[in-house]
N, C-alpha and C positions, 0 to 999 in steps of 0.2 A: 339390627343390629349396627353396631357404631361404625363410625365409618372412620379409615384406615387414616392415622396420622402422616402427614405430610412429612415427605423424607427430608426436606429443605432446615437447615441447621441456622436457630436465628443469630444473629450479630451478638455475641457477649460483649460487655464492657472491656476496655483493655487493663490489663494487669497493671497493679500499682507498683513502680517501682522501688524496688528493695535499698531502703537507706541503707548505705554502711559507713558507720562514724569511723574517721581514725582514732588515732589515741588521741593526739591533740586536741581533736573536737570533745573527748571522753572527758579528758582532763579540765574541759570549759564545765561541759556538765555538771562535774564534780565541785568545783568552784561555783557555780551557782546554787548547788545545794548548802554549798558550807556555809552559805550567805544567809542562807534561811526561805528560800525558792520553796516550794512543795514541789515533788514530783510530778503532778499535773500542770502547773504553770511551767516548769523549764520543758517538758514535753510538748506544749504549744509554740515554745518559742523556739526548738531546734525543729519541732514538725513531725514528731517521732510520739509513739506510742508509749504509755504509761508504765506499761509493765517494762517495754527498753529501759527507760532511766532507775526503775526500779532495778532491774537487773547491773546495768551498771554501777548503782549504789552497791549492792551485795560484792561485786567485785573491784571496789574502789582501792584496796590494797596493793593487789595483783596489777592493776593497772597503772597505779604510780609509781612502783615498783621497775615496772618495764622499760615507761617514760624515763625514768630515773638512768637508767643503765644505759637506755639506747640511745644516738644521736637525734639529734630534731630532724634530720633528713628523713630518717626512719618512722619515727613516729609523724612523721605528718603524712605518710602513704599506708602506712600499716595499721589494720585494723583490730587485729586480735591481740590477745596478751600472747608471748610467746617465752620459751624458756629463759632462764636468767642468763646461763653461760653461753647462750647464743648469742644474746645482745650484747655481753660484753666481749666475745670473738667480737664480733662484726664490727663493734666499737675502735676496735683495737685495729684489726684488717683494715677498717676505712683510713685511720690514723696513718697505718703504717704505709698504705698505696699513696696516700698523701704526701707523706716524707720524701718516698721512691721517684715520683713524677714530678712533684711542682717544680723543683727549680732545674730540672735537668730537662722540662718538658718533654719526655719522653713518654713509654708505653710499659709496662712490664704484662709479661706474657701469663695468660689462663692457667697454665699448668703450675707457676711458681706461684699465683695466687691462691690454688685452693691448697698445694702442698703449704702454703704458710697458713693458711687457713684451719689445716688442723694441724698443726704445730700452734698455735694459738689456742686453740681450741683445748688441747691438751696442758696448756699452762694455766689456763684460768679453771681449769675444772680438776688441778691438780689437790689431792689428799680428800677426795669427794666419795664417800664409799658408791653409789651407783651413781655412774656415767652413761648415757645413752649417748650409743654410736653417730659418732657423725663420720660421713665420706666425702663432705665437701663435694659434691657432684655436678654435674654440668648445670642440672638443673638448679641447685640452689645456687650456684654462683650469677646463672641468669636473672633469679629472683634478689640477690643481693644488689648486682649493677642496677637493679629497677628501685630499690628500696631507696639506696644512697645516692643516685643519679651518677654514679660514677661512667665517666668512658672514655679512661685511657689504661682501657684493660683490654688489648689484643686477643684474641683468638688464637690458637697453638699452629703456625703457619703461614699468618698473616704476614706481609710483608712491611716493614718498618724503614724503609730507605728513603732516601728526600725524591719529593715528587718535583720532577724537571718541568714536567708539562705545566704541572701547575702555579711553578715560580713563574714561567716565561709568562703565563697569561695573566698574572696577577700585576707581570711589571707592566704589562700593554695598557692595561686599565689604570694602572697606578699614574704613568706618562700621561693619559688622556686625562684625568682628574685633574693634574697639576698644570696641562697648556687652556682646557677649559674655563678653570676658576683661577686661573693666572698667579698661582702662588709661587713664589723664590725661593730662592734656597734657606734663605733666613726663616723662612716660615713653614719650613717641613721640618718635622721631627718625630726621631724612634725613641722609645722607653723598652726598656728589657730587663728583667731582674736576673741576679747570678747569687749563688751561693759560697761563701766565704770562710773558709777554717783560716779563722786571721792568725792563729798562731802554729799554723802547718810548716813546718822546718826541712819536709822529705821525710820519709818512710824508713830510709836506711840510716839515717842518724840516731846516737843512741838517746839522742831527748826523746824521741816519740816511742821506741822500745822501753826504755824506764818509767814514761807515762804512763803506756796502756796497761804496765804491770803495776802501777798503783793500785790500793783499792779505791774502790769506790769510783775507777776513771769512766766517765762520759765523753764519749766523742764531740755528740754534740752540742757540748756544752761550750764546748770555743768553737762554735757556728754560727752568723748570723747571715742575713738575706740582704743583699743592697739591690736597688731600682736605680737604674743608671740612664737617663736621656739626655740627647744633645740633636741640634739641631743639622740639615746637611752641609749649610756652608765650614761647618766645624768651629765657629766663632764663640758659639756660648755651650754651655755646659750648666745642663740644671744641677742642683743640688744634692748629692743621692739621697735616698730616702734608706736608713738603717734601720732594720727590723730584728729586733733581739728577744727572747724568749721570756727573760724576766723583769719586769717594770721598772724595778728601782734598786739596779744593781749598785754594789758597795761604790764602787769606781765614781760614782755619779752624782754621789750623795751631797746635797749643797748647792749642785751645778743647774744653773737654767737650761733646759735642753731647749728652748728657742735660741740659744745664742752658741750654737757647735757646727762646725763644718759640716753637718747632716740632718736629714729631719729625721730624728729619734720618733721610732715607735716600738712597741714593743711586743703588740698582736700578731702573729701570723696571718690577721685578715686584714692586716691595716690598708694594703691598697686593691682588698678583693671589694670592699665599697668603694665608695666616691670619696675617700680620704683626699689623698694625694694628689686624684685630679684636680679638685675644686681649691684645696688649701698649700697646695704647693708650686704644682704644676701652674695654673692658669695666672697667680699674683706674678712669678717669674718672668714668663714669656712674657705677660702683656707689657711690665715695667722694662726687660729687654726691647720687643719690637717700638716703643713709645720714643726709648732713648735712641734707636734707627730711622725715626721718623716714619715707621712702616705703619700699616694698617694693621688693627689687631685682627685678623685672620689666619688661624692654625690648621696644617694637616697634619695629623697624630697617628703614625704609624705603629701597628701595636699585633702580635703574633698571635696566635688562637689559645694560649695558653688560661685554664680556667680559672686562674687567678683573676685576670682583666675583665671579666661580667660585660662580657660583649655587648651584651641588651642593655645594661644601666648607662653604659659608656657613647653607645650611639648618638645618643642626642642630649648628652649632660650640658652642652653648654652651646649657645647659637653660635658662638663665633671662632667655633674647635669643630673639625670635622675629622674623625675616627676614622681608620681603616682597617682590619683585619687581616692578616697575610694567610693564606690556606695554610691546612695540617701542612708537617713535613718539608716547611719549605725554609724554615729559618736560617739552617745551613748554608742555603744556597745566595739568600739574597737579603737578610735582614742587616743591616748596615752594624750593629751593634755587636753581631754574631761574627762579622768579617776580620775581628782583630782590636776592635776597641774594647773588649772585655778582659781577652788575653793582655793585651797590652797593660790595662790597668792594674791587675792582678801581678804582672811583672815589677812595675811602680810599686805594688805596695810591698814585695817579696823583698825586693834590694831595699826598700826601706827599713822594714825588719831585720834584715841582717844587717846593713850599716850601724842601725842602732846598739845591733847585739856587741858588734865588732869596738864600736866606740867604748861600750861600756866594759869591756874584759880588757880595753887599751887603760882605762885610765885607773881601772882599780884591778892589780894582776892578781888579786886575791879571789874576786867576782869569776865565777862557772859559767859556762853557758846555760847550764840548766837553773842559777840561780838568775840570769838574765830571762830565761824562758816562764821562770814561775812569776816573775814581777812586774811580765805585763798585765796590764789590767785594758779593761773596755774603753776608757780615757785616752789610751797609749794609740788601742786600735781607732778609734773616731782621728785623732791627729795624722796616723801613717794614712789614711785611707783619704782623706782631705789633701795632705801631700801627692799622692797618688793621681788624685783626679784632675788636679793642679798642673802635675806632669804632662798628660795628655795634649800633645798639639794639635794646633788647627789643623795642620797635615795630616797626620792621623788620621784623625776624624771624616774629614772630605775623600780623603783616598777610598774609604772604605764604604761609601755611598757608591760605588762604580758598576758592583752587579747589579742596582735596583735604578738607578738612575746616573747613568756615565755622563749626562752632558751638564751634570752640575760637580763635578770634578775638577779642579782647577791643578794649576802646575805650579808648586812652589819649588823655588830655586834651593838648591842643594838636598831636597827631601828623598831620602830612601823609602824604599817599598815598605809599608808595613809589617811584614815577614822579616826585613833585616833588620828593622826597628825590634821587632822583637829579640830576635837572636843577639843584639848585641848586649840586650838587657840579662838573658840570660849565662852569655859569657861574663858580664858585670858580677852576677849575684854566684855563679861557680868561684870568680875570683875572689869574692869577699869570703866565701865558705872554706876555700881554701888555708884564708889568713887565718881563721875562727881554730881550726884544726879540730882534732877529735875525730870520734868512727863516725862516717859516714858523710861528715864535714869534708877532708882535707884531701879526698877523693870522688868528692860529689863531681856525675859527670852531667851532660847535656838532659838527659832521659829523667834524671832523678827530678829538675828541676822542671822539666815541662808538665811530668804527673804532679807537680803543685800548680802549677797553672791552669792544667785540664778543668773541667767542669764535671763536678763529680758530687753523688747524694752521700748520706751518710747514712748507714742502716739501724735502725734503732733496735737494741735488745728487746726480750717482753719486758724487761722491766723498765725501760724507759717508756712503753707501751701502757704499762700500767700507771706511773705517773703522771704522765700525759693526758690519759682519760680521768684521772681524779682530777688533774688541776685545769680540764678543759682545754689545753694547749690544741690549737692549731685549727683544723675544723671541727664542727660540731656546735659551736657556741653560738648560739640562737637569742641571746639576751646580752650581746655586749654591748651596743648600746654605743658609748664613747670610752670603750676601753683602750681602744687602739689609740686614743690621743694620748701625749704625754701631760702626765702627772706630776707638775714640779712639786717638791720638796723644800720644805721649808731652806730659805737662802739667809743666810748671814748677811746683812749689808755691809760694806766696805767701812770702815770708820776713821778718823782722821790719825789715831795714833798708826793706825796699819801702814796707811800711805805715808805718812810722816818716815817710818822706818825705811820704806823702800826709797823713798828721796833722798835721806842720810845715805843711806848704803851705796846709791849711785854716785852719789857726791863723792864718797869716799873712794871706790873705784875710778873715777875721773879723775882724782888728784894724784891716785898711786900710777896709772897709765904716763901721765903726763909728765911722771919723775921719772917714772922708769925705762919707758919708752924711747931710744935714741930717735926714731922716726917720728916728728912732731907732726906731720901732716897726718899720720895715719892715728898717732890718739886723738886728735882734733877731730877725724873724720868719724871716729867710732860717736864720740863724744855728741857730735850732730845729728847723728843719725839714731842716736839712743835717746837723746832728748823728744826729737820729734814723734818717736814712740810712744817714750812716755806722757806726750802733751797731755790724754786726756785724762790720764789719774792725776795731771797737775793742775788740769780746768774743775776736777773735782773736788780734789784737797782747797782751793780758792772758793769755789762755793762753801764747803762745810767751814772754813772758816768764817766767812762771812754771815751763816747761818748761828754759828755760835757768839757772835759777837750782838745780834740782833738784842734788843730790849725785849725781858720776855713778859708778856702777859700781865703776868701778877705783878710787875711793878707800877704797871700804870693804873693801879685800883690802889695803890698802897697812899694813908693818909697825909696832905699838905698842911703844915703846919703853919697857921699866920707868922710871917714876916721871915721865913724860911724856904729854901727849894727843896724840892725833896731829893733825897740821895739813896743810891741804892743800901740796901738792908745787909750791914756786917756782919750779920749771922748766918746770912743766907752763904754769903762768900766763906765762910771759914767750913760750910756744911758741904759746899762744893768745890773742891779742890781745881785753883787752876790750871790749866792744860797749860804746857808750851808749844806751841803751833811752830812750824820751821816758815822760813819765807821762802814761798814759791819762786819769786822773782830768782833767788839765787839759782836755780837751774838754768844752765847755758840756753839762749836763744839760738837758732840756727842763722840768724844773722851775725850773733857776737862769735860763734865757732868759725868765721871762716876767714 
């Protein structure tokens, strides 16, 4: 009789963990196969069975279509090929959430997101014979948030109010950091982004009503995003970063983007990378601190908005320490949110209205609608620079009182920032009443306040289609340096062009001296204008000197025995001589006094 088997269970070998490849890894597998590698070789490289590689090759068309329709965030975590309609819907929904939350640094309710998802799904499946039902369930929303890394969608009923306790905790922590590391007011900075509807003249005005009715009107086209930065002392403001959707707008054709009142970028991911930090912030601040004979050590305070890439900036520079404020505290303690951004927008709106009034006054045939249509990005950049320069040191310094009270100084004759904004609002109303027209002649304070309020623009389904097609906003994994400015061909200034300006100024000077009864006024204008024109005069002088230099071909002309070399007369006939004006005839500041 055979002995009974023992009831002891023998230890089995550990199960091999199943390798799950995401769609991006499958794309790399397909690329390897296209390059000529065999399935077995690719399987060894990716440590998977050859049968898996062959199955991926069989599904190449579906895999590439799914990756093409989906955003890169989803393709990095999704392992299965999903339906085309679902990929399109989720990609557009992700763009919509980004547009609605980035600039306002807010959140959207989960119920709103689910309703929007069903609306977009109906849009992308429009015209299809068979449409698979989609209920936008809570389980789908959880998976969508995980696929796209969405953190700014709150559940229904969650609080969205400012966190007073977190703000007080950060305030104490900040003061400890400043004291321990010896930062002074000049070395502590705050940066924040804001959306600018740069042609917004008020909802109640007839301009806005007529524009909305125009065919093809898209509100986000008159929209740009700005990143503003300043220090606690208030005596230094970084050049604003301006981010626009179009890479080469017609208004900037032939203009050097490196010589503008703003740092120009065209991709909305421009500061999600370290572009602004390294190429704009660091050089400007370092130069400023050197001019003040202060050590180059900086404390930069940012909010926790996703555009700031917290992990990327924490150790981005050895001389710069970056602190991130807790969520839902910016309205309480962030200096730029305490009135600086609103004051900037008030100055910008006043500049927009003032230029409109000047245009209407100089030409009675011009209407407000004509002026509104004529405003280009070149004008907007000018207005932005003027508005940012108009922010006073006292205004900036006073807005740090909620987070660093000890740095606030007493400026003689300075009113509270709230009163300063109220004065600007009244000034805008006064200009609007002079413009006249529906919505202008009866403009109220709440109308102006609505213009200055931080708000997001909700893109339509057609807008989302266009953004998804062009790869605008989030989801471009191969950006590279696309956000960097690409300068178009710039025609250099010529002797003829500068000479025309010089002659025109001379005519203006002569006419003013003859007609203006107040000689000191005309001479002062002449002196100031001559000083401002000095760089062009210097350029003209250099061009004249280059024109007089001996041509290289003349050095190789044959020298006949007994005769001196003379310039070729035939060459002179072919190249007409340009009469260059005398730069010295431009009045100097000393002679005009």
